[in-house]
C-alpha positions in Angstrom: -30.1 -2.8 -75.2 -31.7 -6.0 -76.3 -32.1 -9.0 -74.0 -29.5 -11.7 -74.7 -30.6 -15.3 -74.2 -29.9 -16.2 -70.6 -27.7 -19.1 -71.6 -25.4 -16.7 -73.5 -24.9 -14.4 -70.5 -22.1 -14.6 -68.0 -23.0 -14.3 -64.3 -21.6 -10.7 -64.3 -23.6 -9.8 -67.4 -26.8 -11.2 -65.9 -26.2 -9.4 -62.6 -25.5 -6.1 -64.4 -28.6 -6.5 -66.7 -30.8 -7.3 -63.7 -29.7 -4.1 -61.9 -30.2 -2.0 -65.0 -33.7 -3.4 -65.6 -34.7 -3.0 -62.0 -33.6 0.6 -62.0 -35.3 1.4 -65.3 -38.5 -0.4 -64.1 -38.5 1.6 -60.9 -38.8 4.8 -62.9 -42.0 3.7 -64.8 -44.0 1.5 -62.4 -46.5 2.5 -59.7 -44.4 2.3 -56.5 -47.5 1.3 -54.5 -48.2 -1.7 -56.7 -45.5 -2.9 -59.1 -47.9 -5.5 -60.6 -50.3 -2.8 -61.8 -50.6 -1.7 -65.4 -48.0 0.7 -66.5 -48.6 4.2 -67.9 -45.5 6.5 -68.2 -43.7 9.1 -70.2 -40.2 8.1 -71.2 -37.4 9.5 -73.4 -37.8 8.1 -76.9 -34.1 7.2 -77.1 -34.4 4.9 -74.0 -37.5 3.0 -75.3 -35.5 -0.2 -75.8 -34.1 -0.2 -72.2 -37.6 0.5 -70.7 -39.2 -2.1 -72.9 -36.6 -4.7 -72.0 -37.0 -3.8 -68.3 -40.8 -4.2 -68.6 -40.5 -7.6 -70.3 -37.9 -8.7 -67.7 -40.1 -7.6 -64.7 -43.6 -8.2 -66.0 -43.5 -10.5 -69.1 -45.4 -7.7 -70.9 -44.3 -5.2 -73.5 -44.6 -1.5 -73.7 -46.9 0.0 -76.3 -46.4 3.6 -77.5 -49.7 5.5 -77.1 -48.5 9.0 -77.9 -45.4 10.7 -79.3 -44.6 13.9 -77.4 -42.2 16.9 -77.7 -41.4 16.4 -81.4 -40.6 12.8 -80.9 -38.2 13.2 -78.0 -40.6 11.7 -75.4 -43.1 8.8 -75.6 -46.2 8.0 -73.6 -46.2 4.2 -73.1 -48.4 1.7 -71.4 -48.3 -2.0 -70.6 -50.6 -4.6 -69.1 -48.3 -5.1 -66.2 -47.4 -8.3 -64.3 -50.9 -9.0 -62.8 -52.7 -8.8 -66.2 -49.9 -10.3 -68.2 -49.0 -14.0 -68.9 -47.0 -14.3 -65.6 -49.7 -13.0 -63.3 -52.3 -15.0 -61.4 
């Protein structure tokens, strides 16, 4: 799922996308510190969703650091909110 420009989204689409991104981000961030750098293993076929969620929540992008299980899983990392352009 790619991010649509905000001005092209209806309120319902924006609300639904926000919930999807929050749920996906909750699966990959450190629950003790959501602003910390990210390091996670995700299904390869869900990379776009997790990357969009990471961009939405932290203004940073996921980087694939390792391909696992014959390409079915990916180890990813991102700078996270604090180290990214939106952080302090």
